[in-house]
TIRO-2110 file (N, C-alpha, C; in Angstrom, 1 decimal):
// TIRO-2110
52.0, -1.7, -36.9, N, 1, A
53.4, -1.4, -36.8, CA, 1, A
54.0, -1.0, -38.1, C, 1, A
53.7, -1.9, -39.2, N, 2, A
54.3, -1.7, -40.5, CA, 2, A
53.7, -0.4, -41.1, C, 2, A
52.6, 0.1, -40.9, N, 3, A
52.0, 1.4, -41.4, CA, 3, A
52.8, 2.6, -40.7, C, 3, A
53.1, 2.5, -39.5, N, 4, A
53.8, 3.5, -38.8, CA, 4, A
55.2, 3.7, -39.4, C, 4, A
55.9, 2.5, -39.8, N, 5, A
57.3, 2.6, -40.4, CA, 5, A
57.2, 3.2, -41.7, C, 5, A
56.3, 2.8, -42.5, N, 6, A
56.1, 3.4, -43.8, CA, 6, A
55.8, 4.9, -43.8, C, 6, A
55.1, 5.3, -42.9, N, 7, A
54.8, 6.8, -42.8, CA, 7, A
55.9, 7.5, -42.3, C, 7, A
56.9, 6.9, -41.5, N, 8, A
58.0, 7.6, -40.9, CA, 8, A
59.0, 7.8, -42.1, C, 8, A
59.0, 6.9, -43.2, N, 9, A
59.9, 7.1, -44.3, CA, 9, A
59.5, 8.2, -45.3, C, 9, A
58.3, 8.5, -45.4, N, 10, A
57.8, 9.5, -46.4, CA, 10, A
58.5, 10.9, -46.1, C, 10, A
58.4, 11.4, -44.9, N, 11, A
59.0, 12.7, -44.7, CA, 11, A
60.5, 12.8, -45.0, C, 11, A
61.2, 11.7, -44.9, N, 12, A
62.7, 11.8, -45.1, CA, 12, A
62.9, 12.0, -46.7, C, 12, A
62.0, 11.3, -47.5, N, 13, A
62.2, 11.5, -48.9, CA, 13, A
61.7, 12.9, -49.4, C, 13, A
60.8, 13.4, -48.7, N, 14, A
60.2, 14.7, -49.2, CA, 14, A
61.2, 15.9, -48.8, C, 14, A
62.0, 15.7, -47.7, N, 15, A
62.7, 16.8, -47.3, CA, 15, A
64.1, 17.0, -48.0, C, 15, A
64.4, 16.0, -48.9, N, 16, A
65.6, 16.1, -49.6, CA, 16, A
65.8, 17.3, -50.5, C, 16, A
66.8, 18.1, -50.3, N, 17, A
66.8, 19.4, -50.9, CA, 17, A
67.7, 19.4, -52.1, C, 17, A
68.6, 18.6, -52.3, N, 18, A
69.6, 18.7, -53.4, CA, 18, A
69.5, 17.4, -54.2, C, 18, A
69.1, 17.5, -55.5, N, 19, A
69.0, 16.2, -56.3, CA, 19, A
69.9, 16.4, -57.5, C, 19, A
70.5, 15.2, -57.9, N, 20, A
71.3, 15.2, -59.1, CA, 20, A
70.7, 14.1, -60.1, C, 20, A
70.5, 14.4, -61.4, N, 21, A
70.1, 13.3, -62.2, CA, 21, A
71.2, 12.8, -63.0, C, 21, A
71.5, 11.5, -62.8, N, 22, A
72.6, 10.9, -63.6, CA, 22, A
72.0, 10.1, -64.8, C, 22, A
72.6, 10.4, -66.0, N, 23, A
72.0, 9.9, -67.2, CA, 23, A
73.2, 9.0, -67.9, C, 23, A
72.9, 7.8, -68.3, N, 24, A
74.0, 6.9, -68.9, CA, 24, A
73.2, 6.3, -70.1, C, 24, A
73.9, 6.4, -71.2, N, 25, A
73.4, 5.7, -72.4, CA, 25, A
74.5, 4.8, -73.0, C, 25, A
74.1, 3.5, -73.3, N, 26, A
75.1, 2.5, -73.6, CA, 26, A
74.5, 1.9, -74.9, C, 26, A
75.3, 1.7, -75.9, N, 27, A
74.9, 1.0, -77.2, CA, 27, A
75.6, -0.3, -77.2, C, 27, A
74.9, -1.5, -77.5, N, 28, A
75.5, -2.7, -77.5, CA, 28, A
75.2, -3.3, -78.9, C, 28, A
76.1, -3.9, -79.5, N, 29, A
75.9, -4.5, -80.9, CA, 29, A
75.7, -6.0, -80.7, C, 29, A
74.7, -6.6, -81.3, N, 30, A
74.3, -8.0, -81.1, CA, 30, A
74.8, -8.9, -82.2, C, 30, A
75.8, -8.4, -82.9, N, 31, A
76.4, -9.1, -84.0, CA, 31, A
77.5, -9.9, -83.6, C, 31, A
77.6, -11.2, -84.0, N, 32, A
78.7, -12.1, -83.8, CA, 32, A
79.2, -12.7, -85.1, C, 32, A
80.4, -12.5, -85.5, N, 33, A
80.9, -13.2, -86.8, CA, 33, A
81.2, -14.5, -86.3, C, 33, A
80.6, -15.5, -86.9, N, 34, A
80.9, -16.9, -86.6, CA, 34, A
81.9, -17.5, -87.4, C, 34, A
82.0, -17.0, -88.7, N, 35, A
82.9, -17.7, -89.6, CA, 35, A
83.4, -16.6, -90.7, C, 35, A
84.6, -16.8, -91.2, N, 36, A
85.2, -16.0, -92.3, CA, 36, A
85.6, -16.9, -93.4, C, 36, A
85.4, -16.4, -94.6, N, 37, A
86.0, -17.1, -95.7, CA, 37, A
87.5, -16.7, -95.8, C, 37, A
88.0, -17.2, -96.9, N, 38, A
89.5, -17.0, -97.1, CA, 38, A
89.7, -15.5, -97.4, C, 38, A
90.5, -14.8, -96.6, N, 39, A
90.8, -13.4, -96.7, CA, 39, A
91.8, -13.2, -97.9, C, 39, A
91.5, -12.3, -98.7, N, 40, A
92.3, -12.0, -99.9, CA, 40, A
92.9, -10.6, -99.8, C, 40, A
94.3, -10.5, -99.3, N, 41, A
94.8, -9.2, -99.2, CA, 41, A
95.6, -8.8, -100.4, C, 41, A
95.5, -7.5, -100.7, N, 42, A
96.2, -6.9, -101.9, CA, 42, A
97.0, -5.7, -101.4, C, 42, A
98.3, -5.7, -101.5, N, 43, A
99.1, -4.5, -101.2, CA, 43, A
99.5, -3.8, -102.3, C, 43, A
99.1, -2.5, -102.4, N, 44, A
99.4, -1.5, -103.6, CA, 44, A
100.1, -0.3, -103.1, C, 44, A
100.8, 0.4, -104.0, N, 45, A
101.3, 1.7, -103.6, CA, 45, A
100.2, 2.7, -103.3, C, 45, A
100.6, 3.6, -102.3, N, 46, A
99.4, 4.6, -102.1, CA, 46, A
99.8, 6.0, -102.6, C, 46, A
99.1, 7.0, -102.5, N, 47, A
99.3, 8.2, -103.2, CA, 47, A
100.5, 8.9, -102.6, C, 47, A
100.7, 8.8, -101.3, N, 48, A
101.8, 9.7, -100.7, CA, 48, A
103.0, 8.8, -100.4, C, 48, A
103.5, 8.0, -101.4, N, 49, A
104.6, 7.1, -101.3, CA, 49, A
104.6, 6.1, -100.2, C, 49, A
103.5, 5.7, -99.7, N, 50, A
103.3, 4.8, -98.8, CA, 50, A
102.8, 3.5, -99.4, C, 50, A
102.2, 2.6, -98.6, N, 51, A
101.4, 1.5, -99.1, CA, 51, A
100.0, 1.4, -98.5, C, 51, A
99.2, 0.6, -99.3, N, 52, A
97.8, 0.4, -98.8, CA, 52, A
97.5, -1.1, -98.9, C, 52, A
97.0, -1.6, -97.8, N, 53, A
96.6, -3.0, -97.8, CA, 53, A
95.0, -2.9, -98.0, C, 53, A
94.5, -3.7, -99.0, N, 54, A
93.1, -3.8, -99.2, CA, 54, A
92.8, -5.3, -99.0, C, 54, A
91.7, -5.5, -98.3, N, 55, A
91.3, -6.9, -98.0, CA, 55, A
89.9, -7.1, -98.3, C, 55, A
89.6, -8.3, -99.0, N, 56, A
88.1, -8.7, -99.2, CA, 56, A
88.0, -10.1, -98.8, C, 56, A
86.8, -10.3, -98.2, N, 57, A
86.4, -11.6, -97.6, CA, 57, A
84.8, -11.6, -97.4, C, 57, A
84.4, -12.8, -97.0, N, 58, A
83.0, -12.9, -96.7, CA, 58, A
83.0, -13.4, -95.1, C, 58, A
81.9, -13.0, -94.4, N, 59, A
81.7, -13.3, -93.0, CA, 59, A
80.3, -13.9, -93.0, C, 59, A
80.2, -14.9, -92.1, N, 60, A
78.8, -15.4, -91.8, CA, 60, A
78.4, -14.8, -90.4, C, 60, A
77.2, -14.3, -90.4, N, 61, A
76.6, -13.7, -89.2, CA, 61, A
75.2, -14.5, -89.1, C, 61, A
75.1, -15.2, -88.2, N, 62, A
73.9, -16.1, -88.1, CA, 62, A
73.8, -17.1, -89.1, C, 62, A
72.8, -17.0, -90.1, N, 63, A
72.8, -18.0, -91.2, CA, 63, A
73.1, -17.4, -92.5, C, 63, A
73.4, -16.0, -92.5, N, 64, A
73.6, -15.2, -93.7, CA, 64, A
75.1, -14.9, -93.8, C, 64, A
75.5, -14.9, -95.2, N, 65, A
76.9, -14.4, -95.5, CA, 65, A
76.9, -13.0, -96.0, C, 65, A
77.9, -12.2, -95.6, N, 66, A
78.0, -10.8, -96.0, CA, 66, A
79.4, -10.5, -96.4, C, 66, A
79.5, -9.6, -97.5, N, 67, A
80.8, -9.2, -98.1, CA, 67, A
81.5, -8.2, -97.1, C, 67, A
82.8, -8.3, -96.9, N, 68, A
83.5, -7.4, -96.1, CA, 68, A
84.8, -6.8, -96.9, C, 68, A
84.9, -5.6, -96.8, N, 69, A
86.0, -4.9, -97.4, CA, 69, A
86.7, -3.9, -96.5, C, 69, A
88.0, -3.9, -96.4, N, 70, A
88.7, -3.0, -95.6, CA, 70, A
90.0, -2.5, -96.1, C, 70, A
90.5, -1.4, -95.7, N, 71, A
91.7, -0.8, -96.2, CA, 71, A
92.5, -0.2, -95.0, C, 71, A
93.8, -0.1, -95.3, N, 72, A
94.6, 0.5, -94.4, CA, 72, A
95.9, 1.1, -95.0, C, 72, A
96.2, 2.4, -94.8, N, 73, A
97.4, 3.0, -95.4, CA, 73, A
98.4, 3.2, -94.3, C, 73, A
99.7, 2.9, -94.8, N, 74, A
100.8, 3.2, -93.8, CA, 74, A
102.0, 3.5, -94.6, C, 74, A
103.1, 3.9, -94.0, N, 75, A
104.3, 4.5, -94.5, CA, 75, A
105.1, 3.4, -95.3, C, 75, A
104.8, 2.2, -95.0, N, 76, A
105.6, 1.1, -95.6, CA, 76, A
106.7, 0.7, -94.7, C, 76, A
106.8, 1.2, -93.5, N, 77, A
108.0, 0.8, -92.7, CA, 77, A
107.5, -0.3, -91.7, C, 77, A
106.4, -0.8, -91.7, N, 78, A
106.0, -1.9, -90.9, CA, 78, A
105.7, -3.1, -91.7, C, 78, A
105.7, -4.3, -91.1, N, 79, A
105.4, -5.5, -92.0, CA, 79, A
104.0, -5.4, -92.5, C, 79, A
103.8, -6.1, -93.7, N, 80, A
102.5, -6.1, -94.4, CA, 80, A
101.5, -6.7, -93.7, C, 80, A
101.9, -7.9, -92.8, N, 81, A
100.9, -8.6, -92.0, CA, 81, A
100.2, -7.7, -91.0, C, 81, A
100.9, -6.8, -90.3, N, 82, A
100.3, -5.9, -89.5, CA, 82, A
99.3, -5.1, -90.0, C, 82, A
99.7, -4.4, -91.2, N, 83, A
98.8, -3.6, -91.9, CA, 83, A
97.6, -4.2, -92.4, C, 83, A
97.6, -5.4, -92.9, N, 84, A
96.5, -6.1, -93.4, CA, 84, A
95.6, -6.6, -92.2, C, 84, A
96.3, -6.8, -91.1, N, 85, A
95.4, -7.2, -89.9, CA, 85, A
94.5, -6.1, -89.5, C, 85, A
95.0, -4.8, -89.5, N, 86, A
94.2, -3.6, -89.3, CA, 86, A
93.2, -3.4, -90.3, C, 86, A
93.4, -3.7, -91.6, N, 87, A
92.4, -3.6, -92.7, CA, 87, A
91.3, -4.7, -92.3, C, 87, A
91.6, -5.9, -91.9, N, 88, A
90.7, -7.0, -91.5, CA, 88, A
89.8, -6.4, -90.5, C, 88, A
90.4, -5.9, -89.4, N, 89, A
89.6, -5.4, -88.3, CA, 89, A
88.6, -4.4, -88.7, C, 89, A
89.1, -3.4, -89.6, N, 90, A
88.2, -2.4, -90.0, CA, 90, A
87.0, -3.0, -91.0, C, 90, A
87.4, -3.9, -91.7, N, 91, A
86.3, -4.6, -92.5, CA, 91, A
85.3, -5.2, -91.6, C, 91, A
85.7, -6.0, -90.6, N, 92, A
84.8, -6.6, -89.7, CA, 92, A
84.0, -5.5, -89.0, C, 92, A
84.5, -4.5, -88.5, N, 93, A
83.8, -3.5, -87.8, CA, 93, A
82.7, -2.8, -88.8, C, 93, A
83.0, -2.7, -90.0, N, 94, A
82.2, -2.1, -90.9, CA, 94, A
81.0, -3.0, -91.2, C, 94, A
81.3, -4.3, -91.3, N, 95, A
80.1, -5.3, -91.5, CA, 95, A
79.2, -5.3, -90.2, C, 95, A
79.8, -5.3, -89.1, N, 96, A
79.0, -5.3, -87.8, CA, 96, A
78.1, -4.1, -87.8, C, 96, A
78.7, -3.0, -88.1, N, 97, A
77.9, -1.7, -88.2, CA, 97, A
76.7, -1.8, -89.2, C, 97, A
77.1, -2.3, -90.4, N, 98, A
76.1, -2.3, -91.4, CA, 98, A
74.9, -3.3, -91.1, C, 98, A
75.3, -4.5, -90.6, N, 99, A
74.3, -5.5, -90.5, CA, 99, A
73.7, -5.6, -89.1, C, 99, A
74.6, -5.2, -88.1, N, 100, A
74.1, -5.4, -86.7, CA, 100, A
73.0, -4.5, -86.4, C, 100, A
72.2, -5.0, -85.4, N, 101, A
71.1, -4.2, -84.8, CA, 101, A
71.6, -3.8, -83.5, C, 101, A
71.6, -2.4, -83.4, N, 102, A
72.2, -1.8, -82.2, CA, 102, A
71.2, -1.8, -81.1, C, 102, A
71.5, -2.1, -80.0, N, 103, A
70.5, -2.0, -78.8, CA, 103, A
71.0, -1.0, -77.9, C, 103, A
70.1, 0.1, -77.7, N, 104, A
70.5, 1.3, -77.0, CA, 104, A
69.7, 1.1, -75.7, C, 104, A
70.5, 1.3, -74.6, N, 105, A
70.0, 1.2, -73.2, CA, 105, A
70.2, 2.6, -72.6, C, 105, A
69.1, 3.3, -72.1, N, 106, A
69.2, 4.6, -71.5, CA, 106, A
68.8, 4.4, -70.0, C, 106, A
69.7, 4.8, -69.2, N, 107, A
69.4, 4.6, -67.6, CA, 107, A
69.5, 6.0, -67.1, C, 107, A
68.5, 6.3, -66.3, N, 108, A
68.5, 7.6, -65.6, CA, 108, A
68.3, 7.3, -64.1, C, 108, A
69.0, 7.9, -63.3, N, 109, A
69.0, 7.7, -61.9, CA, 109, A
69.0, 9.1, -61.2, C, 109, A
68.0, 9.3, -60.2, N, 110, A
67.9, 10.4, -59.5, CA, 110, A
68.5, 10.2, -58.1, C, 110, A
69.5, 11.0, -57.8, N, 111, A
70.2, 10.9, -56.4, CA, 111, A
69.8, 12.1, -55.6, C, 111, A
69.2, 12.0, -54.5, N, 112, A
68.8, 13.1, -53.7, CA, 112, A
69.5, 13.1, -52.4, C, 112, A
69.8, 14.2, -51.8, N, 113, A
70.4, 14.2, -50.5, CA, 113, A
69.9, 15.5, -49.8, C, 113, A
69.7, 15.4, -48.4, N, 114, A
69.2, 16.5, -47.6, CA, 114, A
70.4, 17.0, -46.8, C, 114, A
71.6, 16.6, -47.0, N, 115, A
72.8, 17.0, -46.3, CA, 115, A
73.0, 18.6, -46.5, C, 115, A
73.0, 19.4, -45.6, N, 116, A
73.2, 20.9, -45.8, CA, 116, A
74.6, 21.2, -46.2, C, 116, A
75.6, 20.4, -46.0, N, 117, A
77.0, 20.6, -46.4, CA, 117, A
77.1, 20.5, -47.9, C, 117, A
76.1, 20.1, -48.7, N, 118, A
76.2, 20.0, -50.2, CA, 118, A
75.6, 21.2, -50.8, C, 118, A
75.2, 22.3, -50.1, N, 119, A
74.6, 23.5, -50.6, CA, 119, A
75.5, 24.0, -51.6, C, 119, A
75.0, 24.3, -52.8, N, 120, A
75.9, 24.8, -54.0, CA, 120, A
75.5, 26.4, -54.0, C, 120, A
76.4, 27.3, -54.2, N, 121, A
76.2, 28.6, -54.3, CA, 121, A
76.0, 28.9, -55.8, C, 121, A
74.9, 29.7, -56.0, N, 122, A
74.4, 30.0, -57.3, CA, 122, A
75.3, 31.2, -57.9, C, 122, A
75.6, 32.2, -57.1, N, 123, A
76.4, 33.2, -57.5, CA, 123, A
77.3, 33.7, -56.3, C, 123, A
78.6, 34.1, -56.7, N, 124, A
79.6, 34.5, -55.6, CA, 124, A
80.0, 36.0, -55.9, C, 124, A
79.2, 36.9, -56.0, N, 125, A
79.6, 38.3, -56.1, CA, 125, A
80.0, 38.9, -54.8, C, 125, A
80.7, 40.0, -54.8, N, 126, A
81.2, 40.6, -53.6, CA, 126, A
80.0, 40.8, -52.6, C, 126, A
80.2, 40.5, -51.4, N, 127, A
79.1, 40.6, -50.5, CA, 127, A
78.3, 39.3, -50.2, C, 127, A
78.5, 38.3, -50.9, N, 128, A
77.9, 37.0, -50.7, CA, 128, A
78.5, 36.3, -49.5, C, 128, A
77.6, 35.8, -48.6, N, 129, A
78.1, 35.2, -47.3, CA, 129, A
77.6, 33.8, -47.4, C, 129, A
78.6, 32.9, -47.1, N, 130, A
78.4, 31.3, -47.2, CA, 130, A
79.4, 30.7, -46.2, C, 130, A
79.2, 29.4, -46.1, N, 131, A
80.2, 28.5, -45.3, CA, 131, A
81.4, 28.3, -46.1, C, 131, A
82.5, 28.1, -45.5, N, 132, A
83.8, 27.8, -46.2, CA, 132, A
83.8, 26.7, -47.2, C, 132, A
83.0, 25.7, -46.8, N, 133, A
83.0, 24.4, -47.7, CA, 133, A
82.3, 24.7, -49.0, C, 133, A
81.5, 25.7, -49.0, N, 134, A
80.7, 26.1, -50.3, CA, 134, A
81.5, 26.8, -51.4, C, 134, A
82.7, 27.3, -51.0, N, 135, A
83.6, 27.9, -52.0, CA, 135, A
84.7, 26.9, -52.4, C, 135, A
85.0, 27.0, -53.8, N, 136, A
86.1, 26.2, -54.4, CA, 136, A
87.4, 26.7, -54.1, C, 136, A
88.3, 26.1, -53.4, N, 137, A
89.6, 26.6, -53.0, CA, 137, A
90.4, 26.8, -54.3, C, 137, A
91.3, 27.8, -54.3, N, 138, A
92.2, 28.1, -55.4, CA, 138, A
93.3, 27.2, -55.2, C, 138, A
93.7, 26.3, -56.3, N, 139, A
94.7, 25.3, -56.2, CA, 139, A
96.1, 26.0, -56.1, C, 139, A
96.3, 27.1, -56.6, N, 140, A
97.7, 27.8, -56.5, CA, 140, A
98.0, 28.5, -55.3, C, 140, A
96.8, 28.9, -54.5, N, 141, A
97.1, 29.6, -53.3, CA, 141, A
96.2, 29.0, -52.3, C, 141, A
96.5, 27.9, -51.7, N, 142, A
95.5, 27.2, -50.8, CA, 142, A
95.7, 27.7, -49.4, C, 142, A
96.7, 28.5, -49.0, N, 143, A
96.9, 28.8, -47.6, CA, 143, A
96.1, 30.0, -47.3, C, 143, A
95.7, 30.1, -46.0, N, 144, A
95.1, 31.2, -45.4, CA, 144, A
96.0, 32.4, -45.3, C, 144, A
95.6, 33.7, -45.4, N, 145, A
96.4, 34.8, -45.2, CA, 145, A
95.6, 35.8, -44.4, C, 145, A
96.2, 36.9, -43.9, N, 146, A
95.5, 37.9, -43.0, CA, 146, A
95.4, 39.2, -43.8, C, 146, A
94.2, 39.8, -43.8, N, 147, A
94.0, 41.0, -44.4, CA, 147, A
93.1, 41.9, -43.5, C, 147, A
93.4, 43.0, -43.2, N, 148, A
92.7, 43.9, -42.3, CA, 148, A
92.2, 43.2, -41.0, C, 148, A
93.1, 42.4, -40.5, N, 149, A
92.8, 41.8, -39.2, CA, 149, A
91.9, 40.6, -39.3, C, 149, A
91.6, 40.0, -40.5, N, 150, A
90.7, 38.9, -40.7, CA, 150, A
91.5, 37.8, -41.5, C, 150, A
91.2, 36.6, -41.2, N, 151, A
91.8, 35.5, -42.0, CA, 151, A
91.1, 35.4, -43.4, C, 151, A
91.8, 35.3, -44.5, N, 152, A
91.3, 35.3, -45.8, CA, 152, A
91.8, 34.3, -46.7, C, 152, A
91.1, 33.9, -47.7, N, 153, A
91.6, 32.9, -48.7, CA, 153, A
91.2, 33.3, -50.0, C, 153, A
91.9, 32.6, -51.0, N, 154, A
91.6, 32.8, -52.4, CA, 154, A
90.7, 31.7, -52.8, C, 154, A
89.7, 31.9, -53.7, N, 155, A
88.9, 30.9, -54.3, CA, 155, A
88.7, 31.1, -55.8, C, 155, A
88.1, 30.1, -56.4, N, 156, A
87.8, 30.0, -57.8, CA, 156, A
86.3, 29.9, -58.0, C, 156, A
85.8, 30.5, -59.1, N, 157, A
84.4, 30.4, -59.4, CA, 157, A
84.2, 30.4, -61.0, C, 157, A
83.5, 29.4, -61.5, N, 158, A
83.2, 29.3, -62.9, CA, 158, A
81.8, 29.8, -63.1, C, 158, A
81.6, 30.5, -64.2, N, 159, A
80.3, 31.0, -64.6, CA, 159, A
80.2, 31.2, -66.1, C, 159, A
79.0, 31.2, -66.6, N, 160, A
78.8, 31.4, -68.0, CA, 160, A
78.8, 32.8, -68.4, C, 160, A
79.6, 33.2, -69.3, N, 161, A
79.6, 34.5, -70.0, CA, 161, A
79.3, 34.4, -71.4, C, 161, A
78.1, 34.8, -71.7, N, 162, A
77.5, 34.6, -73.1, CA, 162, A
77.4, 33.1, -73.3, C, 162, A
78.3, 32.4, -74.2, N, 163, A
78.2, 31.1, -74.5, CA, 163, A
79.5, 30.3, -74.0, C, 163, A
80.4, 31.0, -73.2, N, 164, A
81.6, 30.4, -72.8, CA, 164, A
81.6, 30.2, -71.3, C, 164, A
82.4, 29.2, -70.8, N, 165, A
82.4, 29.0, -69.3, CA, 165, A
83.8, 29.7, -69.0, C, 165, A
83.7, 30.7, -68.1, N, 166, A
84.8, 31.5, -67.6, CA, 166, A
85.2, 31.2, -66.2, C, 166, A
86.4, 31.1, -65.8, N, 167, A
86.8, 30.9, -64.5, CA, 167, A
87.3, 32.2, -63.8, C, 167, A
86.6, 32.6, -62.6, N, 168, A
87.0, 33.8, -62.0, CA, 168, A
87.9, 33.4, -60.7, C, 168, A
88.7, 34.4, -60.2, N, 169, A
89.4, 34.3, -58.9, CA, 169, A
88.7, 35.3, -58.0, C, 169, A
89.0, 35.0, -56.7, N, 170, A
88.3, 35.9, -55.7, CA, 170, A
89.0, 35.7, -54.4, C, 170, A
88.6, 36.6, -53.4, N, 171, A
89.1, 36.6, -52.1, CA, 171, A
87.8, 36.5, -51.1, C, 171, A
87.9, 35.6, -50.2, N, 172, A
86.9, 35.6, -49.2, CA, 172, A
87.5, 35.7, -47.8, C, 172, A
86.9, 36.4, -46.9, N, 173, A
87.4, 36.6, -45.6, CA, 173, A
86.4, 36.2, -44.6, C, 173, A
86.8, 35.7, -43.4, N, 174, A
86.0, 35.2, -42.4, CA, 174, A
85.4, 36.3, -41.6, C, 174, A
84.1, 36.3, -41.5, N, 175, A
83.5, 37.2, -40.6, CA, 175, A
83.0, 36.8, -39.3, C, 175, A
82.7, 35.6, -39.1, N, 176, A
82.4, 35.1, -37.6, CA, 176, A
82.4, 33.5, -37.8, C, 176, A
82.5, 32.8, -36.7, N, 177, A
82.5, 31.4, -36.5, CA, 177, A
82.8, 30.6, -37.9, C, 177, A
81.8, 30.3, -38.7, N, 178, A
81.9, 29.5, -39.9, CA, 178, A
81.5, 30.3, -41.1, C, 178, A
81.2, 31.6, -41.1, N, 179, A
80.7, 32.4, -42.1, CA, 179, A
81.8, 33.1, -42.8, C, 179, A
81.8, 33.1, -44.2, N, 180, A
82.9, 33.9, -45.0, CA, 180, A
82.1, 34.7, -45.9, C, 180, A
82.8, 35.9, -46.3, N, 181, A
82.1, 36.9, -47.3, CA, 181, A
83.0, 37.1, -48.3, C, 181, A
82.4, 37.2, -49.6, N, 182, A
83.3, 37.4, -50.8, CA, 182, A
83.7, 39.0, -50.8, C, 182, A
85.0, 39.2, -50.7, N, 183, A
85.5, 40.6, -50.6, CA, 183, A
85.8, 41.1, -52.0, C, 183, A
86.3, 40.3, -52.8, N, 184, A
86.6, 40.7, -54.2, CA, 184, A
86.6, 39.6, -55.2, C, 184, A
86.4, 39.9, -56.5, N, 185, A
86.2, 38.7, -57.5, CA, 185, A
86.7, 39.4, -58.8, C, 185, A
87.6, 38.7, -59.5, N, 186, A
88.0, 39.2, -60.8, CA, 186, A
88.3, 38.1, -61.8, C, 186, A
END
């Protein structure tokens, strides 16, 4: 009985017609600052009539101590404590980046479906016949209209033209039950 069940699953996976590969890359830093020495801030005039806060201190990561330096320029209209806090954050980020070992995780997932309603149209030139759900409806003209005695709709289609993605507009008209034909595209 177990073998029959396993054989019944194989055809379902082979018949899947539409697959999408999802790719996700995440970087994680394994650096934790466990201690900071006394932070020494220095506020000096900057080149464009503002102010600059420069901070220096040392941080302990694991058993080792590392020097940290950070700067932040501002117009001088905010309190110096706020500006120096930004400089401290920048200094800590720089130390983490310099000292830390980045761990990169890459995850790829293949999702397949054999649902016929997910059929994607490869090209939509005049004369192309397809189901209504395969066309992308035009957001500005969503309503159906009549042309030469047939119900019609506007649609959008994106395609590569040289190295650019270009969006085209078009008109589709119903030819029978659930089939529509591309009448015009510009």
